[in-house]
C-alpha positions as MATLAB code, in Angstrom:
seq = 'MRQRFPARKFFDICRGLPDGAEITVILDGDRMLVRSGRSRFSLSTLPAADFPNLDDWQSEVEFYSASGNAEKS';
ca = [
     -44.133 -144.738  202.846;
     -46.481 -141.842  203.602;
     -44.996 -138.781  205.269;
     -46.330 -135.446  206.535;
     -44.452 -132.178  206.010;
     -44.996 -128.505  206.906;
     -47.249 -127.444  204.025;
     -47.079 -123.711  204.792;
     -43.268 -123.772  204.681;
     -43.359 -125.715  201.390;
     -45.870 -123.221  199.963;
     -43.671 -120.274  201.014;
     -40.633 -121.879  199.362;
     -42.518 -122.481  196.106;
     -44.036 -119.000  196.148;
     -40.563 -117.458  196.456;
     -39.264 -119.228  193.351;
     -39.388 -117.590  189.916;
     -42.419 -118.243  187.709;
     -41.995 -121.443  185.713;
     -39.242 -122.774  187.983;
     -38.769 -126.540  187.911;
     -39.055 -128.012  191.415;
     -37.631 -131.377  192.466;
     -38.849 -133.009  195.693;
     -36.964 -135.972  197.160;
     -37.888 -137.907  200.301;
     -34.685 -138.853  202.142;
     -35.445 -140.635  205.414;
     -37.113 -138.126  207.716;
     -36.224 -135.158  205.462;
     -37.901 -133.766  202.354;
     -35.396 -132.144  200.019;
     -36.715 -129.390  197.758;
     -34.493 -128.253  194.896;
     -34.935 -125.660  192.205;
     -32.047 -124.269  190.193;
     -29.303 -123.413  192.699;
     -31.771 -123.268  195.620;
     -31.836 -126.126  198.138;
     -34.207 -126.586  201.078;
     -34.580 -129.368  203.637;
     -37.864 -129.842  205.513;
     -38.524 -132.183  208.425;
     -41.160 -134.860  207.915;
     -43.167 -137.083  210.244;
     -44.696 -140.514  209.553;
     -48.336 -140.296  208.469;
     -49.142 -143.056  210.978;
     -48.446 -140.534  213.771;
     -51.550 -138.555  212.747;
     -55.237 -139.486  212.878;
     -56.843 -140.649  209.637;
     -59.321 -137.862  208.903;
     -60.848 -139.762  205.964;
     -62.700 -141.986  208.442;
     -63.526 -139.175  210.849;
     -67.157 -138.107  210.877;
     -68.369 -135.559  213.341;
     -70.258 -132.326  213.472;
     -68.042 -129.380  214.303;
     -69.196 -125.931  215.379;
     -67.191 -122.761  214.927;
     -68.057 -119.544  216.723;
     -67.226 -116.083  215.476;
     -66.459 -113.115  217.707;
     -69.996 -111.819  217.124;
     -71.475 -115.044  218.528;
     -72.871 -116.385  215.239;
     -72.318 -120.112  214.763;
     -71.349 -121.789  211.515;
     -71.503 -125.553  211.024;
     -69.422 -127.630  208.660;
];
């Protein structure tokens, strides 16, 4: 089962842990449990099928900066 989770929240949790901390991640239904030492966190997840598959997505995208210069990726 593939799930999606809030990556920024997960990053912030990991960043707040001590250096060298052992992190355990467990998928429990629609929750992702993150454990390290005495710390416990529970993050909501969503099924990957609810999101578009970007691996197959091919398109040209333009981004505009405040100065009006365009960058393509």
